[in-house]
C-alpha positions in Angstrom: 62.1 -4.2 -15.0 61.3 -6.7 -12.2 59.9 -3.9 -10.1 57.6 -2.9 -12.9 56.3 -6.4 -13.6 55.4 -7.3 -10.0 52.6 -4.8 -9.7 51.3 -5.9 -13.1 51.3 -9.5 -12.1 49.5 -8.6 -8.9 46.8 -6.7 -10.9 46.4 -9.6 -13.3 45.9 -11.9 -10.4 43.2 -9.6 -9.0 41.4 -9.4 -12.3 41.4 -13.2 -12.5 40.0 -13.6 -9.0 37.3 -11.1 -9.9 36.4 -12.9 -13.1 36.2 -16.2 -11.3 33.7 -14.8 -8.7 31.6 -13.3 -11.4 31.7 -16.5 -13.5 30.4 -18.4 -10.5 27.5 -16.0 -10.1 26.7 -16.2 -13.8 26.8 -20.0 -13.7 24.6 -20.2 -10.6 22.0 -17.8 -12.1 22.0 -19.8 -15.3 21.3 -22.9 -13.2 18.6 -20.9 -11.3 20.5 -21.9 -8.1 19.6 -18.7 -6.3 20.0 -20.3 -2.8 23.7 -20.8 -3.4 23.9 -17.6 -5.3 22.9 -15.6 -2.2 25.8 -17.2 -0.3 28.3 -16.3 -3.1 27.4 -12.6 -3.6 30.1 -11.5 -1.2 32.8 -13.5 -3.0 33.1 -10.4 -5.1 35.2 -7.9 -3.2 33.8 -4.4 -2.5 36.2 -2.7 -4.9 35.2 -5.0 -7.7 31.4 -4.6 -7.3 29.7 -2.9 -10.3 26.2 -2.7 -11.9 26.4 -6.4 -12.9 27.0 -7.4 -9.3 24.1 -5.1 -8.2 21.9 -7.0 -10.7 22.9 -10.3 -9.1 22.1 -8.9 -5.7 18.7 -7.7 -6.8 17.6 -10.9 -8.5 19.0 -13.2 -5.8 17.3 -11.1 -3.1 13.9 -11.1 -5.0 14.1 -14.9 -5.2 15.0 -15.3 -1.6 11.8 -13.4 -0.7 9.6 -15.5 -3.0 8.5 -18.1 -0.5 5.1 -19.4 0.5 4.2 -18.5 4.1 2.4 -21.1 6.1 2.7 -19.9 9.7 3.6 -16.9 11.9 7.1 -18.2 12.6 8.0 -18.3 8.9 6.5 -14.8 8.5 8.7 -13.4 11.3 11.7 -15.1 9.7 10.9 -13.5 6.3 10.6 -10.1 7.8 14.0 -10.5 9.5 15.4 -11.6 6.1 14.1 -8.4 4.5 15.9 -6.3 7.2 19.1 -8.4 6.7 19.1 -7.9 2.9 18.8 -4.2 3.2 21.6 -4.0 5.7 23.9 -6.3 3.8 23.2 -4.8 0.3 22.5 -1.1 0.4 22.3 -1.1 -3.4 18.8 -2.5 -3.0 17.7 0.9 -1.9 17.8 1.8 -5.6 15.7 -1.1 -6.7 12.0 -0.3 -7.2 11.4 -4.0 -7.9 12.8 -5.0 -4.6 10.8 -2.4 -2.7 7.6 -3.6 -4.4 8.4 -7.2 -3.5 9.1 -6.1 0.1 5.7 -4.4 0.2 3.9 -7.4 -1.3 5.5 -10.0 1.0 5.2 -7.6 4.0 1.4 -7.5 3.7 1.2 -11.3 3.8 3.8 -11.6 6.5 2.2 -9.1 8.9 -1.2 -10.8 8.5 0.5 -14.0 9.7 2.3 -12.3 12.6 -0.9 -10.8 14.0 -1.3 -13.9 16.2 2.1 -13.3 17.9 0.9 -10.2 19.7 -1.5 -9.5 22.6 -3.1 -6.4 21.0 -3.8 -4.8 24.4 -4.6 -1.1 24.1 -1.8 -0.2 26.5 0.7 -2.6 25.0 0.1 -2.7 21.3 3.3 -3.6 19.5 2.1 -5.1 16.2 0.9 -1.8 14.7 4.0 0.2 15.6 6.1 -2.5 13.9 4.0 -2.1 10.7 4.3 1.6 10.8 8.1 1.3 11.1 8.1 -1.1 8.2 6.2 1.3 6.0 8.2 4.3 7.0 11.4 2.7 5.6 9.9 2.6 2.2 9.6 6.0 0.6 9.5 4.6 -2.9 6.3 2.4 -3.2 3.3 4.6 -3.9 0.2 3.9 -1.8 2.0 1.7 0.6 0.8 3.3 3.9 -2.8 3.3 2.7 -2.5 -0.4 1.6 -1.2 -1.5 5.0 -3.8 0.6 6.8 -6.7 -0.9 4.8 -5.6 -4.4 4.0 -3.6 -5.3 7.1 -4.4 -3.3 10.3 -8.1 -2.4 9.6 -8.7 -5.9 8.4 -7.5 -7.4 11.8 -8.2 -4.7 14.4 -10.8 -2.1 15.0 -10.7 0.4 12.1 -9.4 3.3 14.2 -6.2 1.3 14.9 -5.2 2.1 11.3 -5.1 5.8 11.8 -1.3 6.2 12.2 -0.9 4.6 8.7 -3.6 6.8 7.2 -2.0 9.8 8.7 1.3 8.7 7.0 -0.6 8.1 3.8 -1.9 11.7 3.7 1.6 13.0 4.2 2.9 10.9 1.3 0.0 10.7 -1.2 -2.1 13.7 -0.4 -5.8 14.1 -1.0 -6.0 10.9 -3.1 -6.4 9.1 0.2 -9.8 10.7 0.7 -11.3 8.3 -1.8 -10.5 5.3 0.3 -13.9 3.9 1.4 -12.4 2.4 4.6 -11.4 5.9 5.7 -15.1 6.6 6.6 -15.1 3.7 9.1 -11.8 4.9 10.6 -12.9 8.5 11.0 -16.3 7.6 12.6 -14.5 5.3 15.1 -12.0 8.1 15.9 -14.8 10.5 16.6 -16.6 7.9 18.8 -13.4 7.3 20.8 -12.6 11.1 20.8 -9.2 10.3 19.4 -7.1 12.6 17.2 -9.9 15.1 16.9 -7.5 17.9 16.0 -6.6 16.0 12.9 -10.0 14.6 12.2 -11.9 17.9 12.2 -10.1 19.5 9.2 -10.3 16.2 7.5 -14.1 16.0 7.8 -14.9 19.6 7.2 -12.3 20.6 4.6 -9.8 18.2 3.1 -12.0 15.2 2.6 -15.4 17.0 3.2 -16.9 15.5 0.0 -16.3 12.0 1.2 -16.6 12.3 5.0 -18.9 15.1 6.1 -22.2 13.5 5.0 -21.4 10.0 6.5 -20.5 11.7 9.8 -23.6 13.8 9.8 -25.8 10.8 9.0 -24.2 8.9 11.9 -24.9 11.9 14.2 -28.6 11.9 13.2 -28.9 8.3 14.4 -27.4 9.4 17.8 -26.1 5.8 18.4 -24.0 6.8 21.4 -23.5 9.8 23.6 -19.7 9.8 23.1 -20.1 10.0 19.4 -22.8 12.7 19.6 -20.6 15.0 21.8 -17.5 14.6 19.6 -19.4 14.8 16.3 -21.0 18.0 17.4 -17.6 19.4 18.1 -16.2 18.2 14.7 -19.2 19.5 12.6 -19.7 22.8 14.6 -20.4 25.7 12.3 -21.0 23.6 9.1 -24.1 25.1 7.6 -24.6 22.4 5.0 -25.3 19.8 7.8 -27.4 22.0 10.0 -30.2 19.4 10.1 -27.8 17.0 11.8 -26.5 19.7 14.1 -30.0 20.2 15.6 -29.4 17.2 17.8 -26.4 19.1 19.4 -28.8 21.5 21.0 -30.6 18.8 22.9 
């Protein structure tokens, strides 16, 4: 009989310990003491964690990200906190609310961190970090386009946002064609003779309704030799802009 009771007593003890950890989390949430709640999440042992615990994780993590940024240092710290949350609590991968919050604070944070980087053409680190940040989120619709338009193109020359627009096309398809900022990006890419293999089908086929006319009008103005040469290459054979292509024969 004693041998049978000991395991039962042990299990009861475990249940009590679990209940105490959960009660603490419930009490802290009721008090809206999310700062302490974050530190108590791991009081619940892995074998005891359930959907209620995942709810605590989600809500505490969202509150931890709800801070007002006032400088670049705080922004870098917040971005590090986002990475730490996802590493510590993999259940957040299932939370659309957390991914959306991550996206929202990420836009603000990366705008602040812009000043921490040199932005030299040969040593640009800010944009790759943004691309890596966006690539981790396969849940939030329109994310790559949002960072391309509202963060990178808002701080650097428009063509710098192309890696994010390329990712946006992969994820969101032809809907990206309607983004008015894409016109500026594509015209700069043509002028710099960058990514022309990707730009040409974009201008002549995929987003022709939005891009072909602006590119042709720019070509008519013949603002720069580099743009003329590349634009003639991109628009070659397009009968509906033959008037613009006349300049290519000069």
